[in-house]
Structure formats: structure tokens, C-alpha cells
C-alpha positions as CSV (number, residue, x, y, z in Angstrom):
1,M,7.3,-76.1,-84.4
2,Y,9.4,-73.9,-83.1
3,C,9.4,-71.2,-85.9
4,F,5.5,-71.9,-86.2
5,D,5.1,-70.9,-82.6
6,R,7.5,-67.9,-82.8
7,A,5.6,-66.5,-85.8
8,A,2.6,-66.9,-83.8
9,A,3.9,-65.3,-80.9
10,L,4.7,-62.3,-83.0
11,V,1.8,-61.8,-84.6
12,L,-0.7,-62.1,-81.4
13,G,1.5,-59.7,-79.6
14,G,0.6,-57.1,-82.1
15,L,-2.9,-57.8,-82.2
16,P,-6.2,-56.3,-80.6
17,A,-7.6,-58.9,-77.5
18,R,-10.6,-59.6,-79.5
19,R,-8.8,-60.4,-82.9
20,G,-5.8,-62.2,-80.8
21,A,-8.4,-64.7,-79.1
22,F,-9.7,-65.6,-82.4
23,V,-6.2,-65.7,-84.0
24,S,-4.9,-68.1,-81.0
25,R,-7.8,-70.3,-81.5
26,F,-7.1,-70.6,-85.1
27,Y,-3.3,-71.4,-83.9
28,T,-4.0,-73.9,-81.3
29,R,-6.2,-75.6,-84.1
30,T,-3.5,-75.4,-87.3
31,S,-0.9,-76.2,-84.6
32,R,-2.5,-79.3,-83.8
33,A,-3.2,-80.5,-87.1
34,F,0.2,-79.7,-88.4
35,S,1.4,-82.0,-85.5
36,R,-0.6,-84.6,-86.6
37,S,0.4,-84.6,-90.2
38,C,4.0,-84.6,-89.2
39,S,3.6,-87.8,-87.2
40,G,1.1,-89.3,-89.7
41,A,3.7,-88.7,-92.4
42,R,6.2,-91.0,-89.9
43,A,4.0,-93.3,-89.4
44,M,3.3,-94.4,-93.0
45,A,7.5,-94.4,-93.9
46,T,7.5,-98.3,-92.2
47,F,7.7,-101.1,-93.8
48,P,6.5,-104.4,-92.8
49,A,9.0,-106.6,-91.0
50,Q,10.8,-108.8,-93.6
51,K,14.7,-110.7,-93.8
52,Q,16.3,-112.4,-97.0
53,E,18.7,-114.8,-95.7
54,S,21.4,-114.4,-98.2
55,Q,23.3,-111.7,-100.2
56,P,22.7,-110.1,-102.4
57,G,18.9,-109.1,-102.0
58,V,16.3,-109.8,-104.4
59,Q,13.7,-107.1,-105.2
60,H,11.1,-109.0,-106.4
61,V,9.9,-110.7,-102.7
62,M,10.3,-107.1,-101.1
63,D,7.4,-105.9,-99.7
64,P,6.6,-103.3,-100.9
65,H,8.5,-103.2,-103.9
66,P,11.1,-100.7,-104.2
67,R,9.6,-97.9,-106.5
68,T,11.8,-97.5,-109.8
69,R,9.4,-95.2,-111.9
70,R,8.1,-91.8,-111.1
71,S,5.4,-90.9,-113.0
72,D,6.0,-87.1,-112.9
73,Y,9.2,-87.2,-114.4
74,K,9.4,-85.9,-118.3
75,P,12.6,-86.8,-120.2
76,S,14.1,-84.7,-122.7
77,D,16.7,-86.6,-124.5
78,K,19.9,-85.7,-122.0
79,L,21.5,-89.0,-122.7
80,K,20.5,-89.5,-126.7
81,N,22.9,-91.7,-128.0
82,K,25.0,-92.5,-124.9
83,V,26.0,-95.7,-124.1
84,A,25.8,-96.6,-120.2
85,L,26.8,-99.5,-118.0
86,I,25.7,-100.0,-114.5
87,T,26.8,-102.2,-112.1
88,G,23.6,-103.9,-110.1
89,G,21.5,-102.9,-112.5
90,D,19.0,-105.5,-111.9
91,S,17.6,-104.3,-108.6
92,G,17.2,-100.9,-106.0
93,I,19.4,-97.5,-107.0
94,G,20.9,-99.5,-110.2
95,R,17.2,-100.2,-112.2
96,A,15.7,-96.7,-111.3
97,V,18.9,-95.4,-112.7
98,A,18.8,-97.6,-116.1
99,Y,15.1,-96.6,-116.3
100,F,16.1,-93.2,-116.1
101,Y,19.0,-93.4,-118.4
102,S,16.4,-95.1,-120.8
103,L,13.9,-93.0,-120.8
104,E,16.5,-90.0,-121.0
105,G,17.9,-91.9,-124.6
106,A,20.5,-94.2,-123.7
107,S,21.5,-97.4,-124.4
108,V,21.5,-99.1,-121.1
109,A,23.5,-102.6,-120.1
110,I,23.4,-103.9,-116.6
111,T,25.2,-106.4,-114.6
112,Y,23.8,-109.2,-112.1
113,V,24.7,-111.9,-109.9
114,P,24.5,-114.8,-112.0
115,G,22.4,-117.6,-110.1
116,K,20.9,-115.5,-107.8
117,E,19.5,-112.1,-109.4
118,E,18.1,-113.8,-113.1
119,K,14.4,-113.2,-112.3
120,D,15.1,-109.5,-111.2
121,A,17.5,-108.7,-114.2
122,E,15.1,-109.8,-116.2
123,E,12.2,-107.7,-115.0
124,A,14.5,-105.0,-115.1
125,I,15.4,-105.1,-118.5
126,H,11.6,-105.7,-119.5
127,M,11.1,-102.1,-117.7
128,I,14.0,-100.6,-119.6
129,K,13.0,-101.7,-123.0
130,E,9.6,-100.5,-121.9
131,A,11.2,-96.9,-121.6
132,K,13.8,-97.2,-124.4
133,T,13.7,-94.6,-127.0
134,A,13.6,-95.3,-130.8
135,H,17.2,-94.4,-131.5
136,A,18.4,-96.7,-128.5
137,K,19.9,-100.3,-128.7
138,D,18.1,-102.8,-126.6
139,P,19.3,-102.9,-123.9
140,I,21.6,-106.2,-122.1
141,M,21.7,-107.8,-118.9
142,I,25.5,-109.9,-118.2
143,P,26.1,-111.6,-115.6
144,G,29.4,-111.7,-113.7
145,D,30.8,-110.9,-110.2
146,I,32.7,-107.8,-110.2
147,G,35.1,-108.4,-107.2
148,Y,37.5,-109.9,-109.8
149,D,39.7,-108.6,-112.9
150,E,39.0,-111.0,-115.3
151,N,34.9,-110.7,-114.8
152,C,35.0,-107.2,-115.0
153,K,37.2,-107.2,-118.1
154,K,34.7,-109.9,-119.9
155,I,31.8,-107.4,-119.1
156,V,33.4,-104.8,-120.4
157,D,34.5,-106.3,-123.8
158,E,30.7,-107.7,-124.1
159,V,29.5,-104.1,-123.5
160,V,31.6,-102.8,-126.3
161,K,30.9,-105.5,-128.5
162,A,27.2,-104.6,-128.6
163,Y,27.5,-101.0,-128.7
164,G,31.1,-100.4,-129.8
165,R,31.7,-97.9,-126.8
166,I,31.2,-97.0,-123.4
167,D,29.9,-93.1,-122.5
168,I,29.0,-93.5,-118.9
169,L,30.3,-95.9,-116.3
170,V,27.9,-96.3,-113.4
171,N,30.0,-98.4,-110.2
172,N,27.1,-99.3,-108.2
173,A,26.8,-102.7,-107.3
174,A,27.6,-103.3,-103.3
175,E,27.2,-105.3,-100.3
176,Q,26.8,-105.2,-96.6
177,Y,27.2,-107.6,-93.5
178,R,26.3,-105.9,-89.8
179,V,28.6,-107.1,-87.1
180,Q,28.3,-106.0,-83.5
181,K,32.0,-106.3,-82.7
182,I,35.0,-105.9,-84.9
183,E,36.5,-109.3,-83.1
184,D,33.2,-110.5,-85.5
185,L,34.6,-109.5,-88.5
186,K,36.1,-112.5,-90.1
187,P,39.0,-111.8,-92.9
188,E,36.7,-113.6,-95.7
189,Q,33.9,-111.2,-95.4
190,L,36.6,-108.4,-95.2
191,E,37.6,-109.0,-99.1
192,R,34.5,-110.2,-100.1
193,V,32.8,-106.5,-99.2
194,F,36.3,-105.3,-100.7
195,R,36.2,-107.1,-103.2
196,T,32.8,-105.9,-104.8
197,N,32.7,-102.2,-103.4
198,I,35.6,-100.7,-104.4
199,F,38.1,-103.3,-106.1
200,S,35.2,-103.6,-108.8
201,H,35.6,-99.9,-109.4
202,F,39.3,-99.9,-110.3
203,Y,38.7,-103.1,-112.3
204,L,36.0,-101.6,-114.2
205,S,37.0,-98.1,-114.8
206,R,40.6,-99.2,-115.8
207,Y,39.3,-101.5,-118.5
208,A,36.3,-98.9,-119.7
209,V,38.5,-95.6,-119.7
210,P,40.1,-96.9,-123.1
211,H,36.6,-97.1,-124.8
212,M,35.4,-93.9,-123.8
213,K,36.0,-90.6,-125.8
214,E,38.2,-88.2,-124.5
215,G,36.1,-85.0,-123.7
216,E,32.8,-87.1,-123.6
217,G,33.0,-90.1,-120.7
218,C,32.1,-90.0,-117.5
219,I,32.2,-92.2,-114.3
220,I,29.5,-91.8,-111.4
221,N,30.6,-93.9,-108.4
222,T,28.0,-94.9,-105.8
223,T,29.1,-94.1,-102.3
224,S,27.2,-93.8,-99.1
225,V,26.1,-91.3,-96.0
226,N,27.6,-93.5,-94.2
227,A,31.4,-92.6,-95.2
228,Y,30.9,-89.4,-93.9
229,K,29.0,-89.9,-90.6
230,G,29.8,-93.6,-90.1
231,N,28.4,-96.8,-88.9
232,K,28.8,-98.9,-86.0
233,T,27.9,-102.3,-87.0
234,L,28.9,-101.5,-90.7
235,I,32.5,-101.0,-90.3
236,D,33.7,-103.0,-93.6
237,Y,30.9,-101.7,-95.8
238,T,31.3,-97.9,-94.4
239,S,35.2,-98.0,-95.1
240,T,34.8,-99.2,-98.9
241,K,32.6,-96.3,-99.3
242,G,35.1,-94.1,-97.8
243,A,37.2,-95.6,-100.2
244,I,34.8,-94.6,-103.1
245,V,34.8,-90.8,-102.3
246,G,38.6,-91.0,-102.5
247,F,39.2,-93.2,-105.2
248,T,36.1,-90.5,-106.8
249,R,38.5,-87.6,-106.2
250,S,41.8,-88.9,-107.1
251,L,40.7,-90.6,-110.6
252,A,38.5,-86.9,-111.5
253,L,42.1,-85.3,-110.8
254,N,43.7,-88.3,-113.1
255,L,41.4,-88.0,-116.2
256,V,40.6,-84.6,-116.4
257,D,42.9,-83.8,-118.6
258,R,41.4,-86.4,-121.1
259,G,38.3,-85.0,-120.5
260,I,36.6,-87.5,-118.7
261,R,34.6,-86.3,-115.3
262,V,34.5,-88.9,-112.5
263,N,31.8,-88.1,-109.9
264,G,29.8,-89.5,-106.7
265,V,25.9,-90.0,-105.3
266,A,26.2,-90.5,-101.5
267,P,22.5,-91.3,-101.0
268,G,21.4,-91.6,-97.9
269,P,18.7,-94.7,-96.7
270,V,17.2,-96.1,-99.4
271,W,14.5,-98.8,-99.6
272,A,16.9,-101.3,-101.7
273,P,17.1,-105.3,-101.6
274,L,20.2,-104.7,-99.5
275,I,18.3,-103.5,-96.7
276,P,16.4,-106.6,-95.6
277,A,19.1,-108.9,-97.0
278,S,21.7,-107.5,-94.3
279,S,18.9,-106.8,-91.3
280,P,19.9,-109.4,-88.3
281,E,15.8,-109.4,-87.7
282,P,12.9,-109.2,-89.6
283,Q,11.5,-106.4,-87.4
284,Q,14.5,-104.3,-88.1
285,T,13.1,-102.7,-91.4
286,E,9.7,-101.5,-90.1
287,H,11.6,-98.2,-88.9
288,F,13.9,-97.8,-92.1
289,G,14.7,-94.4,-92.6
290,E,12.7,-92.7,-90.1
291,Q,16.0,-91.5,-88.1
292,C,16.8,-88.9,-91.1
293,P,15.7,-85.3,-90.7
294,M,12.6,-86.2,-93.3
295,G,11.6,-89.2,-91.2
296,K,11.7,-91.8,-94.2
297,A,13.9,-94.0,-96.4
298,A,14.0,-92.8,-100.2
299,Q,12.8,-94.9,-103.1
300,P,15.3,-95.5,-105.8
301,D,13.8,-93.4,-107.9
302,D,14.3,-90.6,-105.7
303,I,17.7,-91.1,-106.5
304,A,17.9,-91.7,-109.9
305,P,17.8,-88.2,-111.1
306,S,21.1,-87.5,-109.5
307,Y,23.0,-89.8,-111.6
308,V,21.3,-88.3,-114.9
309,F,22.1,-84.8,-113.9
310,L,26.0,-86.0,-113.5
311,A,26.2,-87.9,-116.8
312,S,24.6,-85.3,-118.8
313,E,26.1,-81.6,-120.0
314,D,24.4,-80.0,-117.4
315,A,27.1,-81.3,-115.5
316,A,29.7,-80.4,-117.8
317,F,31.4,-78.2,-115.1
318,F,31.2,-81.2,-112.3
319,T,34.3,-83.4,-111.7
320,G,35.6,-84.8,-108.2
321,Q,32.5,-84.2,-106.7
322,V,29.8,-86.1,-104.8
323,L,25.9,-85.3,-104.4
324,H,23.7,-85.8,-101.2
325,P,20.4,-87.2,-101.8
326,N,20.0,-88.2,-98.3
327,G,16.7,-86.6,-96.6
328,G,18.5,-83.9,-95.3
329,M,21.7,-85.4,-92.8
330,I,24.1,-82.4,-92.8
331,V,27.5,-84.1,-94.0
332,N,29.7,-80.8,-94.6
333,A,31.5,-82.0,-97.4
């Protein structure tokens, strides 16, 4: 309200008394309405209390369902004839990226966790097929625990068998567990989080790069605003996201001579299965995202266009960079 207040004071100071009184009453009513509008916007951002008992979370039981599609989005064949592999493409940001890539003409493969995410993966594949352009091949879903080297090789081999190559690799899948004290962070959890969140980036990249055409391939890594701001109860998760930033910058330099671009996206709070699956208490989801300057969490379809940009020719001069769709949090990086 500061800018609004100050502007009104400057205007009122230069007006005759009667006209100034009229504008003053108008300003007061407008100011109150503006305040109610802001508070109302924040109230609308509240989610119902909910909790899932295990990781990875699933999308089909969430209330409300995370939003994948935007009715106002206008595709323009930015990724025509491209082949994309997206980890964690069954739900959340990954599903939205897969959907947007399909709209833009790409043939899309997604990974999911077997025994847990089949329903989400099937729903995602159905949406991707609906969005598919005429020249793209049918999407495929590949089960696998990406925290292990041999599984990542199998995933890449299956994509190459289906499509002949890989043009875009999106390292997106992640998991997180909250701890109140460092003493509560067990070695088993630490290894699990690092395997999924950062080891997989190394494994998949080293197997995918040989199947990318020099001068055309790109890798996009999902990091987080937490890598820049820290998070006191997500110590291991935040550490992996910081490692992803370093990985992105270093791999970009390593591959620049081969014309393969490497960039990242660092979202702020996003309504996705990771949130209810890592909330200690159901009530903690109720005001999720309200702490950011925009006063609300993003939906996955708010984030996906960043991945479209980085995968397209529009980002031809981008490598080693990170985009920050985070609702206004200033990270100075």
C-alpha cells in the first residue's frame, strides 16, 4: 500500500479543498477495496488439510488436483520433431512439462516409480496423447527407480529403441523428507534422497548424451528456490538442490563444445504430490505457498513454460543458467 498511499498524498496536496475532499473519499474507498482484494487473494490460496503417508506422493488423490493444462496457452511447434525424456513425468511439474512438450510437437517419454505411480502415469499418458500433434509418435511410460545406474541405462535404452534418439532430457524427479534436528537425519534417508535427486542426474545424463545430436541436444534440471534460500527442515533435499545448481553449471561448460545446452529451473512453492507426502501434519498444507510475495503457491502449469523455453530455439544462447519462477522471492543469483 505504500506506493498507493504516497501517490494519493501527492495528488491530494495539489488539489483545491472541495475537489481534494472528493478525491480523498474516493481514495479511502478504493484503498479499502484494494486491501480486501489482497486479503481475499491470499485466502483463496489456501488448500484443504491433507497428508499422504509415503513417498513418492500421488496426484490422483490430491484435493484439489494440481493443474496441468492452461486454456490460454497457444502452442507454436517450438519442439516439433524433438524427442524428450522426462523423469517424474507422471505427476506435478513433470506431468505439466510432458503435456506442454506434447502440445509443442515433441514425442515424449516419462518415467514413474513402479508399484506406486501407475495410475498417475496412465492418466498422464492419456493427457499427453490428447495433446499430441500429428507428426509426433505416441508417448511411452517407463517404470524404474532412477536412483541406480543400471535402471537409468535401461530407461535411456528404451527411449532410444522407441524413438531412435534423445533431444531433450529433463531431470525432474525428486523426493523429500522433513526432519526437525540434524540428529534425526538417518544415513538411509540421506542416501535415498541423494540417489533420487542428484545421482540420477549424473546417471541419466551420461547415458543420454551419446544419443543427442551435437548442436541440438539439451538437458534441463529441476532445482529449487531452497538451493538459494535454505530450508531448516529439508536439509538433505536442499543440499541436493544446491548440488544440482553446481552440476548444471559444470555440465554446461563440459558440453558447450559439443553444442549441448544445460540449464535449470528453480521453482518456488508448487502444488504437487511432494507437498502432502512430506507434510508431518495434514494442517500444514492449508496455507502452503502463502509465504511467498505473490501470496500463493504456483500450479505446475505455471512452471512448465519455463521448460518449453529452455528446450526451444528461443533459448539457443542459454547454457549454465537457472530460471526462477518462484512467486517473487529474490535470490540474487
